[in-house]
N, C-alpha and C positions, 0 to 999 in steps of 0.2 A: 542716946539722946532721949530725954524725957519730954514728950510733947503732950500738952493738954489741949484738947480740941473738941468742941461740941459739934458733931457732924451734922446735927439737925439745923445748925446755924452757919453752915459752911457752904461755899460755892467754889467751883474751879473756873478760873478765867484762862481760856486758850487764846493766846495772843498771836495774831498775824500769821497763822498757819495757812497761807495762801500761796498759790502757784508762783506768782511773780516774786515772792520773797524767799521761799525756802527751797525751791527746785533749782537745779543748776541751769536749766534752760529757761528760767524765768527772767524777767527784765532786770531784776536785781540779783540774779543768780551768780554773777561774777563776784559780787560783794559778799553775799550771805550763804550761797548754796553749798559751797565746799564744806564749811564748818557744820552746817545743818546736817549734811550727809555723814560727815565723819563722826559726829556726836550722836547720830541716829535719833535726831529730835522727832521725826515723824513716827518712827516705831515706838519710841518711849512715850511720846505724847498719846498715842493710841492706847497703850497699856494704862496710862494714867486715867484717861477718859473712861475706859472700860471698867476700871476699878471704881471710879466715882459713880458711874451709872449703876453698877451692881449694888451699891449701897444708897441709891436714891439721892446722891449729892448732885445738885444742879450743875450742869456744865454750860457755861456761857461762852459763845464763840465771838471773838472780836477781830475785826479787820479794818485796816485803813483802806478806803475805797472812794473813788471820785466819779462824778458824772462825766459822760463823754463831753469833751470840750473844756473840762476843768473849770467850770464856772464857780465851783465850790472850793477851789484850791487857793490857799494863801501861801504863796511860795516865799516865806520869810526866813528860810534857812537853806543851807546848801543841799541837805537831803531832800527837802520838799521841792526845791527847784529841779532836782534830778528827776522827780516823778514825771513832770511834764516833758522834759527833754527826752526821756525814754519812752514816753507814751505808755506808762505803766499804771497798774492798779485801777483800771477802769471798770466800772460797773457793766455787767453784761458780757465781759470777755473772760476767756479761760484764765488769764493772768490774775484777774481780780477775784476768782472763785477759790474756795477752800480746796486744799489738796484732797485727792480722792479718798485717802485713808481716814481723813478727819472731817468728813462731811457732817454737818449738824443733823441730828435726828429731827423728825418732824415737829416734836413738841419742844425742842430746845430753843433757847433765846439766842439771837444774833444781834450784835451791836456793830454798826458801821460808823466810823469817825473820820475826820479830815485833819485832825491835829496830830501832834506827836503821841499824845496819850488819849485814852478813850473816855476819860471823865469830862474833858472840856467840851461843852456845847452838845452833850448827849444826855440821855435819860438814865445812864448807868447807875449813878449814885442813888437816885430816887427808886429805881427798880430794885436794887439790892436792899435798900431799907424796907421797901414794901414786902419783900420776901422774908424779912427778919434775919438777914445775913449779917453776921458779926465778924467772920473770918474768911479770908480768901486764900486759896491755893493757886499760885500763878506760875505759868510756864509759857515759853514761846521764843520768838525771834524778833528783834535782836536783844540780847541781854542788856547791853549798855544803852539801848535807845528805848524801845517801847516797854520792855519788861521793867527796867529801872524807873522809867517815868510813871508807869502804872502803879508800881509799888509805892513810890513817893506820894502820888496823889491819893491812893487808897489809904495810906497811913494818915495823911492830913484830913481825910474824911472820917477818920475814927475807926477804920477796920484794922483787925489784926491780920498781918500778911505773912504768908509762907511762900518762899520762892523755891521751886523744885530745880535745883542746880543742874542735874544731869538731863533735864528735859529742856534746857535752854542752850542757845549758841549765839555767837556774835560773828562779826566779819573775820576776826582772828581769835585764837585761843587766848592770847594775852589780853585783848579787850574784854573778853568774857570773864577771865579771872579777876581783872581789876574791878569790874563792875560787881562781881560776887563779893569781893572784899568790902566794897562800900555797902552793898545790900545787907551784909552781915551785921552792920551797925544799925540798920533801919528796920530789918525784918528778921524772921527766922529762916535760915537757909537749910533746906532739907533735901533728901534724895527721893527717887521713885520708890526705892525699897522702904524708906521711912513711911511714905504714904500707905503702901501696901500693909505694912505692919500695924499702922495706926488704925486702919479700918478693920483689920482682923481683930485687933484688941477690943474694938468697940462692938464687935458682933455679939448680939444678944444682951448688950448692956442696957 
């Protein structure tokens, strides 16, 4: 695959790598935890972030998180209704925190949102524009929910989007694969190895 990417205008978006979502003992663990573990999303996500950091590519950590009592929750979908029912994704709790292996570094940006995707009612688009970002490398959980929504919104905002397929997972492998098929029409679907090779090829350029 021939990929042309200006790394000085690129950022990585790490999506929903929080305990309640990706760990089997998290509140949504019965839905998303098994595939996240099977596809080694945490381990591969860590490799992706380490590669990005080594080449000064900004890593932006994104998580859906709510205030205690859910005053900021608009439960207008089955998935969002489940959040309150499960008492999940609450600020200040272990479940609402990033997994241990993927904690943001002190200087890295975190974006917390309350909708399905992180562009709605947040400063994400303005922040990316301020940083001069033109391309986004996206990974996380779940492929067919937050990853796909983020990719669609990013494309509508004018960004070039790359989805790292083997760093994503959904509730089922079938759901992941179906979403990736759709994302292939909207974005460039790549692998962790593609990213590694890409940054190596840009070394010294």
